BAMARSE-79908 format. One record per atom (N, C-alpha, C): residue in three letters; y, z, x. Coordinates in steps of 0.2 Angstrom, whole numbers, plus 2048, in hexadecimal, padded with zeros to 3 digits. Each point is the difference from the previous one (the first is absolute). Layout:
BAMARSE-79908
AlaYZX
...
This chain:
BAMARSE-79908
Met14224D460
Met807800800
Met8038027F9
His806802801
His8038037FA
His8037FA7FB
Ala7FF8017FA
Ala8027FB7FB
Ala8038047FA
Ile8047FD7FC
Ile8038027FA
Ile7FD7FC7FA
Ala7FC8037FC
Ala7FD7FC7FB
Ala8018027F9
Ala7FF7FC7FB
Ala8008017F9
Ala7F98007FE
Leu7FD8057FD
Leu7F98017FE
Leu7FF7FE7F9
Asp8058017FC
Asp8007FE7F9
Asp8077FF7FE
Ala8017FE7F9
Ala8077FE7FE
Ala8038077FD
Arg805802804
Arg8048067FE
Arg8077FF800
Pro8048037FB
Pro8077FF800
Pro803803806
Val8067FE802
Val803801807
Val802808800
Asp8018037FA
Asp801807801
Asp7FA805800
Asp7FA7FD801
Asp7FA803801
Asp7FF801807
Pro7FF807803
Pro800801807
Pro7FA7FC803
Leu7FB7FE7FC
Leu7FA7FD803
Leu8017F87FF
Ala8067FE7FF
Ala8007F87FF
Ala7FE7FD807
Phe801803805
Phe7FE7FE807
Phe7FC806803
Arg7FB7FE804
Arg7FD805804
Arg8007FD808
Asp800805804
Asp7FF7FF807
Asp7F8800802
Ile7FE7FA802
Ile7F8800802
Ile7FF7FD807
Asp7FA801802
Asp7FE7FD806
Asp7FB7FB7FF
Ile8017FA803
Ile7FC7FA7FF
Ile7FF7FD807
Pro7FB7FC801
Pro7FF7FC807
Pro8057FC801
Glu8027FF807
Glu8057FB802
Glu7FD7F97FE
Pro8057FC7FF
Pro7FE7F97FD
Pro7FD7FC806
Asp7FB7FC7FE
Asp7FC7FC805
Asp8037F97FF
Pro8047FD805
Pro8037FA7FF
Pro7FC7FA7FF
Arg8027FB7FB
Arg7FD7FA800
Arg8027FC806
Ala7FD7FA801
Ala8027FC806
Ala8077FE800
Thr8047FF7FA
Thr8077FE800
Thr8048067FF
Asp7FE806800
Asp8048067FF
Asp803803806
Leu8068037FF
Leu803805804
Leu7FE8077FD
Val7FF805805
Val8008077FD
Val807803803
Val8038037FB
Val807802801
Val8008087FF
Arg803804804
Arg8028077FF
Arg8068007FB
Val8008027FA
Val8058007FC
Val805805801
Glu8067FE801
Glu806805801
Glu8048017FA
Ala8007FB7FB
Ala8048017FA
Ala7FE7FB7FB
Thr8018027FA
Thr7FE7FB7FA
Thr8058027FB
Ser8027FA7FC
Ser8048017FA
Ser7FC8007FA
Val8038027FA
Val7FD8007FA
Val8037FB7FB
Asn7FC7FC7FD
Asn8037FA7FC
Asn7FD8027F9
Pro8037FD7FB
Pro7FD8007F9
Pro7F97FF7FF
Thr7FE7FB804
Thr7F87FE800
Thr7FC806802
Asp802805804
Asp7FD806802
Asp7FF8047FA
Thr8058027FD
Thr8008047FA
Thr7FC7FE7FA
Gln8017F97FF
Gln7FC7FD7FB
Gln7F8800802
Arg7FE7FF806
Arg7F9800802
Arg7FE807800
Arg804805801
Arg7FD807800
Arg7FE8027F9
Met8037FE7FB
Met7FF8017F9
Met7FA7FC7FD
Arg7FD7FC805
Arg7FA7FC7FE
Arg7FA802804
Val800805804
Val7FB803804
Val7FA8037FB
Lys7FA7FE801
Lys7FA8027FC
Lys7FD806804
Ala7FF8067FC
Ala7FD806803
Ala7F97FF803
Asp7FD7FB7FD
Asp7F97FF803
Asp8007FA806
Gly8067FE802
Gly8007FB805
Gly802804807
Pro8007FB805
Pro802803807
Pro807803800
Pro802804805
Pro807802801
Pro8047FA801
Arg8067FF7FD
Arg8047FB801
Arg806801805
Ile8017FC805
Ile805802805
Ile8057FA800
Phe8068027FD
Phe8057FB7FF
Phe8047FF806
Gly8067FD7FF
Gly8057FF805
Gly8007F9802
Phe8057FC7FD
Phe8007F9801
Phe8067FE804
Asp802804804
Asp8067FF806
Asp7FE805805
Gly8007FD806
Gly7FF804806
Gly8037FE806
Ala801805805
Ala8037FF806
Ala7FC805805
Gly7FE7FD806
Gly7FC804804
Gly7FF7FD807
Thr7FB802803
Thr7FE7FE807
Thr7F97FD800
Val7FF7FA803
Val7F97FD801
Val7FC805804
Thr7FA8027FE
Thr7FB803804
Thr7FA7FD802
Ala7FE7FB7FC
Ala7FA7FC801
Ala8007F97FD
Met7FC7FB801
Met8007FA7FD
Met7F97FD800
Gly7FF7FB7FB
Gly7FA7FC800
Gly8017FA805
Asp7FA7FD801
Asp7FF7FB805
Asp8047FA7FF
Gln8027FF7FA
Gln8037F97FE
Gln8088017FF
Val802806801
Val808801800
Val8037FC805
Gln8067FD7FF
Gln8047FD804
Gln807802800
Gly803801806
Gly808801800
Gly802807800
Phe7FB805800
Phe801807800
Phe7FD804806
Glu802805802
Glu7FD804805
Glu8008087FD
Val7FC804803
Val8008077FF
Val806803802
Gly8038047FC
Gly807803802
Gly8067FC7FC
Asp7FF7FA7FD
Asp8057FD7FD
Asp8028047FA
Glu8078017FF
Glu8028037FA
Glu8017FB7FA
Val7FD8017FB
Val8007FA7FB
Val8018037F9
Trp8017FB7FB
Trp8018027F9
Trp7FD7FB7FC
Trp7FE8017FA
Trp7FC7FC7FB
Trp8008037F9
Ala7FD7FC7FB
Ala8008027F9
Ala7F98017FE
Gly7FB7FE804
Gly7F98017FE
Gly7FD7FC7FB
Asp7FA8027FD
Asp7FC7FC7FC
Asp7FE8057FA
Ala8027FE7FA
Ala7FF8047FA
Ala7F88027FF
Gly7FC7FC803
Gly7F98017FF
Gly7FD804806
Arg804803804
Arg7FD804805
Arg804807801
Ala7FD805803
Ala803806801
Ala8077FF804
Gly8058047FE
Gly8077FE802
Gly802805805
Ala807801801
Ala803804805
Ala8018077FF
Asn7FD8037FA
Asn8008077FF
Asn7FB803804
Ala7FF7FF807
Ala7FB803804
Ala802800807
Glu7FC803804
Glu802800807
Glu8007F9804
Tyr7FB7FD7FE
Tyr7FF7F9802
Tyr7FE7FB7FB
Glu8027FA800
Glu7FF7FB7FC
Glu7FE7F9803
Ala7FB7FD7FD
Ala7FD7F9803
Ala8047FB7FB
Val8037FB804
Val8047FB7FC
Val7FF7FA804
Asp8007FA7FC
Asp7FF7FA803
Asp8067FE804
Tyr7FF7FE806
Tyr8067FE804
Tyr8047FB7FE
Arg7FE7FB7FB
Arg8047FB7FE
Arg8058027FB
Ile8008067FE
Ile8058037FB
Ile804805804
Val800801806
Val804805804
Val8057FC805
Ala805804802
Ala8057FD805
Ala802806804
Arg8037FF805
Arg803806804
Arg8068027FC
Lys801807800
Lys8058027FC
Lys8077FF803
Pro8068017FD
Pro8067FF803
Pro801806805
Thr8027FE806
Thr801805805
Thr8068047FF
Ser8047FE7FC
Ser8068047FE
Ser7FF8067FB
Leu7FA8007FD
Leu7FF8047FA
Leu7FB806803
Thr8008067FD
Thr7FB805801
Thr7FA7FD7FB
Phe7FA804801
Phe7FB7FE7FC
Phe8018017F9
Ala8048067FE
Ala8018017F9
Ala8057FB7FD
Glu8057FE804
Glu8047FB7FE
Glu7FD7F97FF
Ala7FB7FE804
Ala7FC7FA800
Ala7FC8007FA
Ala7FD8067FE
Ala7FA8007FB
Ala8037FF7F9
Ala8078007FF
Ala8037FF7FA
Ala8007F97FE
Leu7FF7FB804
Leu8027F97FF
Leu7FA7FB7FF
Pro7FA801803
Pro7FC7FA800
Pro7FE7FD7F9
Leu7FD8047FB
Leu7FE7FE7FA
Leu8067FC7FC
Thr806804800
Thr8067FD7FC
Thr8027FA804
Ala801800806
Ala8027FA804
Ala7FC7FA7FE
Leu7F9801801
Leu7FC7FA7FE
Leu8007FE7F9
Thr8018057FB
Thr8017FE7F9
Thr8067FC7FF
Ala806802803
Ala8067FC800
Ala8007F9803
Trp7FD800806
Trp8007FA804
Trp7FB7FB7FD
Glu7FA8027FD
Glu7FC7FB7FD
Glu8037FE7FA
Gly8038047FC
Gly8037FE7FA
Gly8067FB801
Met804801805
Met8057FB801
Met7FE7FA803
Phe7FC800805
Phe7FE7FB804
Phe7FA7FC7FF
Asp7FB8047FD
Asp7FA7FD7FE
Asp8007FD7F9
Ser8028057FB
Ser8007FE7F9
Ser8067FC7FE
Met806802802
Met8067FD7FE
Met8027FA805
Arg7FC800805
Arg8017FB806
Arg8077FF802
Leu804806800
Leu806800803
Leu8007FE808
Ser8067FE802
Ser8007FF807
Ser807803803
Arg801800806
Arg805804803
Arg8077FC7FE
Glu8007FA7FE
Glu8067FC7FE
Glu8018017F9
Asp7FC8037FC
Asp8018007F9
Asp8068057FE
Ser8047FE7FB
Ser8058047FD
Ser7FE8017F9
Gly8058027FC
Gly7FE8017F9
Gly8018087FE
Thr7FD8027FB
Thr8018077FE
Thr7F98037FE
Leu7FF805803
Leu7F98047FE
Leu8028077FD
Leu7FD8017FA
Leu8008067FD
Leu7FA805802
Met802805803
Met7FA805802
Met8008067FB
Val7FB8007FC
Val8008057FB
Val7FC806802
Gly803806801
Gly7FD805804
Gly803801807
Gly8067FF801
Gly8037FF807
Gly800806804
Ala7FF8067FD
Ala800806805
Ala7F9802802
Gly7FB7FD7FD
Gly7F9802802
Gly7FE7FD806
Gly7FA801802
Gly7FD7FE807
Gly8017F9801
Val7FD7FC7FB
Val8007F9801
Val8077FD7FF
Gly8048027FB
Gly8077FE800
Gly804801806
Ser7FF806803
Ser804802806
Ser7FF7FB806
Ile7FA7FE801
Ile7FF7FC805
Ile8017F87FE
Leu7FF7FF7FA
Leu8017F97FE
Leu8077FE801
Thr8058047FE
Thr8077FF800
Thr8027FF807
Gln7FD804805
Gln8027FF807
Gln7FD7FA803
Leu7FA7FE7FE
Leu7FD7FA803
Leu8047FA7FD
Ala8018007F9
Ala8047FA7FD
Ala8077FF804
Lys803806801
Lys8077FF804
Lys7FF7FE807
Ala7FA802803
Ala7FF7FF807
Ala7FE7F9802
Val7FC7FD7FB
Val7FC7FA802
Val8017FA7FB
Thr8058017FB
Thr8027FB7FB
Thr8078007FF
Ser8037FB7FC
Ser8078017FE
Ser8008017F9
Leu7FC8047FD
Leu8008027F9
Leu8058057FF
Thr8038007FA
Thr8048057FD
Thr7FB8057FC
Val800806801
Val7FB8057FD
Val8048057FB
Ile7FD8007FA
Ile8028047FB
Ile7FA8057FF
Ala802807801
Ala7FB805800
Ala8018047FA
Thr7FB8037FD
Thr8008047FA
Thr7FF808802
Ala8048047FE
Ala7FF807801
Ala8038047FA
Ser7FE806800
Ser8028047FA
Ser804806801
Arg801802806
Arg804806802
Arg8057FF805
Pro805804801
Pro8057FF805
Pro7FD800807
Asp7FB804801
Asp7FD801807
Asp7FC7FA801
Ser7FC7FD7FB
Ser7FC7FA801
Ser8047FA801
Glu8068007FC
Glu8057FA801
Glu802800807
Gln802805803
Gln803800806
Gln7FB7FE805
Trp7F98027FF
Trp7FB7FE805
Trp7FF7F9800
Cys8007FD7FA
Cys8007F97FF
Cys8057FC804
Arg806803800
Arg8067FD804
Arg7FF801807
Asp7FD805802
Asp7FF802807
Asp7FA7FB803
Met7FC7FE7FB
Met7FB7FB802
Met8027F9801
Gly8067FF7FD
Gly8037F9801
Gly8017FC7F9
Ala7FF8037FB
Ala8017FD7F9
Ala8077FE7FF
Asp8017FA7FE
Asp8077FD7FE
Asp8038037FA
His7FB8017FB
His8028037FA
His7FB8057FE
Val8028067FC
Val7FB8047FE
Val8018027F8
Val7FB7FF7FC
Val8018007F9
Val7FB8057FD
Ser8028037FA
Ser7FB8047FD
Ser7FA7FC7FD
His7FA8027FF
His7FB7FD7FD
His8008007F9
His8048057FD
His8018007F9
His8047FA7FD
Asp7FE7FD7FB
Asp8037FA7FE
Asp8017FB805
Leu7FA7FE803
Leu8007FD807
Leu8047F9800
Ala7FF7FC7FB
Ala8037FA7FF
Ala808800800
Ala8028057FC
Ala808801800
Ala802802806
Ala7FD805804
Ala802803806
Ala8007FB805
Val7FB7FB801
Val8007FB805
Val8067FB7FF
Lys8017FE7F9
Lys8057FB7FF
Lys807802801
Ala801807800
Ala806803801
Ala8037FF807
Val7FB800805
Val8017FF807
Val7FF7F9802
His7FC7FC7FD
His7FE7F9802
His7FE7FC7FA
Pro8067FD7FD
Pro7FF7FC7F9
Pro7FB7FA801
Ala7FF7FD806
Ala7FC7FB800
Ala7F9802800
Pro7FB7FB7FF
Pro7F9802800
Pro7FE802807
Val7FB804800
Val7FD802806
Val7FA7FC802
Asp7FF7FF806
Asp7FA7FC803
Asp7F9803800
Tyr800806802
Tyr7FA804802
Tyr8008077FD
Val7FB8027FE
Val7FF8077FE
Val7FA803804
Phe801806803
Phe7FA804803
Phe8008067FC
Ser7FA8017FC
Ser8008057FB
Ser7FB806802
Ser803806800
Ser7FB806801
Ser7FF8037F9
Tyr8047FE7FB
Tyr7FF8037F9
Tyr8007FA7FB
Thr7FB7FD7FF
Thr7FF7FA7FC
Thr7FF8017F9
Pro7FC8047FD
Pro7FF8017F9
Pro8078027FD
Gly8017FC7FA
Gly8078027FD
Gly8067FC802
Asn7FF7FC806
Asn8057FC803
Asn8007F9800
Ile7FA7FD7FD
Ile7FF7F9800
Ile8057FC7FC
Glu8028037FB
Glu8057FC7FC
Glu807800804
Ala802805803
Ala806800804
Ala7FF7FB806
Tyr7FA800803
Tyr7FF7FB805
Tyr8017F97FE
Gly7FD7FF7FA
Gly8017F97FD
Gly8077FE7FF
Glu8048057FE
Glu8077FF7FE
Glu8047FF807
Leu7FE804805
Leu805800806
Leu7FE7FA805
Leu7FA7FE800
Leu7FE7FB805
Leu8027F97FE
Arg8017FC805
Arg8017F9800
Arg7FA7FC7FE
Pro8007FA7FD
Pro7FA7FC7FF
Pro7FD7FF807
Phe7F9801800
Phe7FC7FF806
Phe801806805
Gly8038067FE
Gly801806804
Gly7F9803801
Gln800805804
Gln7F9803802
Gln8008087FF
Ile7FB8027FF
Ile7FF8087FF
Ile7FA802804
Val800805804
Val7FB803803
Val7FF8077FD
Ser7FB8027FD
Ser7FF8077FD
Ser7FA803804
Ile802807802
Ile7FB804804
Ile7FD8067FC
Asp8018007F9
Asp7FE8067FD
Asp7FB7FE7FA
Gly7FE7FA7FF
Gly7FA7FF7FC
Gly8028017F9
Gly7FB8017FC
Gly8008017F9
Gly7FF7FA7FB
Asn7FF8017FA
Asn7FF7FB7FB
Asn8067FD7FE
Leu8027FA802
Leu8077FE7FE
Leu8007F97FC
Asp8058007FB
Asp8017FA7FD
Asp8057FC803
Leu7FE7FA803
Leu8047FC805
Leu8037FB7FC
Leu7FF7FF7F9
Leu8037FB7FC
Leu8087FF801
Pro804805800
Pro8077FF801
Pro8027FC807
Leu7FB800804
Leu8027FC806
Leu7FE7F8800
Phe7FC7FF7FA
Phe7FE7F9800
Phe8067FB7FF
Pro8058017FC
Pro8057FA7FF
Pro8037FE806
Lys801805805
Lys8037FE807
Lys7FB7FE805
Ala7F98007FE
Ala7FB7FE805
Ala801805806
Val8018067FF
Val800805806
Val7FA801803
Gly800801807
Gly7FA801803
Gly7FE807801
Phe7FA8037FE
Phe7FF807800
Phe7FA801805
His801805805
His7FB801805
His7FF808800
Trp7F9801801
Trp7FE807801
Trp801802808
Gly803806801
Gly800802807
Gly7FB805801
Tyr7FB7FF805
Tyr7FA805801
Tyr7FF7FF807
Met802805804
Met800800807
Met7F9800803
Phe7FB8037FC
Phe7FA801803
Phe7FB7FA7FF
Ala8037FA7FD
Ala7FC7FA7FF
Ala7FD7FE806
Arg8047FF805
Arg7FD7FD807
Arg7FB804803
Ser800807800
Ser7FB804803
Ser7FA8007FB
Arg8018017FA
Arg7FB8017FB
Arg7FB7FA801
Tyr8037FA800
Tyr7FB7FA800
Tyr8007FC807
Glu802804805
Glu8007FD807
Glu8027F9800
Thr8067FE7FD
Thr8027F9800
Thr8017FD807
Trp8007F9800
Trp8007FD806
Trp806801804
Asp8068037FC
Asp806801803
Asp801808801
Met7FB804800
Met801807800
Met804802805
Ala8007FD806
Ala804802806
Ala8077FF7FF
Gln8027FD7FB
Gln8077FF7FE
Gln8038077FF
Gln7FD8057FE
Gln8038067FF
Gln801804806
Gly7FC7FF805
Gly802802807
Gly8067FD803
Arg8017F97FE
Arg8067FD803
Arg8068027FC
Ile7FF8017FA
Ile8068027FC
Ile803807803
Leu7FB805801
Leu802806802
Leu803800807
Ala7FD7FB804
Ala8047FF807
Ala8077FE7FF
Glu8017FB7FB
Glu8077FE7FF
Glu8048057FE
Val7FE8047FB
Val8048057FD
Val801805806
Ala7FC802804
Ala801804806
Ala8057FE804
Asp8017F9801
Asp8057FD804
Asp8078017FD
Leu8007FF7F9
Leu8068017FD
Leu802807800
Val7FC805800
Val802807800
Val802802807
Asp7FD7FD805
Asp802802807
Asp8077FC802
Ala8017FB7FC
Ala8077FC801
Ala8058037FC
Gly7FF8067FC
Gly8058037FC
Gly8017FD7F9
Ala7FD7FA7FE
Ala8017FD7FA
Ala7FD8037FA
Val7FB804801
Val7FC8047FB
Val7FF807802
Arg8018057FC
Arg7FF807801
Arg7FA8037FC
Ser7FE805802
Ser7FA8047FD
Ser8038027F9
Thr7FB8007FB
Thr8028027F9
Thr7FE8087FF
Leu7FE803806
Leu7FE8077FF
Leu8058047FE
Thr7FF8047FB
Thr8058057FD
Thr7FE807800
Thr7F9801800
Thr7FD8077FF
Thr7FA800805
Ala800804805
Ala7FB801805
Ala7FD8077FF
Ile7F98007FF
Ile7FC8067FF
Ile7FC801806
His802805804
His7FC802806
His7FA8047FF
Asp7FC7FE7FC
Asp7FA8047FE
Asp7FA7FB7FE
Phe7FC7FE805
Phe7FB7FB7FF
Phe7FA8047FE
Thr8008037FA
Thr7FB8047FC
Thr8007FE7F9
Ala7FB8037FD
Ala7FF7FE7F8
Ala8078037FD
Glu802805802
Glu8068037FC
Glu8067FB802
Gly8017FE806
Gly8067FB801
Gly7FF7FA7FC
Met7FA7FD800
Met7FF7FA7FC
Met8018017F9
Arg7FE8067FD
Arg8018017F9
Arg8088007FE
Glu804803805
Glu8078007FF
Glu8037F9800
Ala7FD7FC805
Ala8027F9800
Ala7FF7FC7F9
His7FA8017FE
His7FE7FD7F9
His8048027FB
Arg802807800
Arg8048037FB
Arg8077FC800
Leu8037FF806
Leu8067FD800
Leu8007F87FD
Val7FB7FD802
Val7FF7F97FE
Val7FF8007F8
Glu7FC8047FE
Glu7FF8007F8
Glu8068037FC
Ser805803804
Ser8068027FC
Ser8047FA7FE
His7FF7FA803
His8047FA7FE
His807801802
Ser802804804
Ser807801802
Ser8017FF807
Met7FB7FE804
Met8007FF807
Met8057FA802
Ile804801805
Ile8047FB803
Ile7FD7FE807
Gly7FE7FA801
Gly7FD7FE806
Gly7F9803800
Lys7FD802806
Lys7F9802801
Lys7FF807803
Val7FB8037FE
Val7FD806802
Val7FB7FF805
Val800804806
Val7FB7FF805
Val7FD807801
Val7F9800802
Val7FD806802
Val7FE7FF807
His802805805
His7FE7FE807
His7FE807803
Arg7FD7FF806
Arg7FE805804
Arg805804803
């Protein structure tokens, strides 16, 4: 089958950053679906992993968002049939969706929204899972919760869907950060109640919301911890999805709860509740089909080749993307 692979670590402007290769079709495990991939989106984790590929290692096939059609399955799969149109976010330890077919554990798959095309659907799984797990697993929010959530990085992939989910399934007030007029408007279109600049973050937030905020979801954490400590109420909570070596001492006086958001944890360790990701995606699909949530696709590249993938990575690495970029057939 055809696959798009990184063979070594190359900058995105190198024409050989990706190659079109032929590899065997995946042999499904007992709990796997084999899916013909129709579309995949590019996330920052794809670009970061591309730059860590070792030249003496195997070809790396990324793509941690997918939408496509089930073509085969293992003998322990439940709830799916050949021909089902599905979406998923995959497993960071396995070959991804940058290929003609992908084998993926059925527990982290759900039927895609019927109202979306494959390209529109592929924009959502990883970011929707990241947002949902951060709000409902880490912060333990419920549908009845109110208060104020600060979304730092509101126009990105995660920020775009988190704002929509927060407005659709909680009573939270959402303050989103953005840095340009077009990204500010995008945040408003996603449902943000207020949009502020990330420059001088504490002052910008206080100008629209003088009271302490209850929750912070952070896509840009290094350099912002002091501002978070100033803005949050005592016993407030932070979810950070960008890692880094952080000095969390400014959060100590308010006993702020700090959580790492890592969507691949369930699949990496095959946790007892791994199937929760499939259930989350099914619930998000229902919200999409009900019109409560929309796709965050903004750029569709109709070129499922190495060159199309390289262009998608270039857009993500520009750090100016609004929403998500998808590569599709």
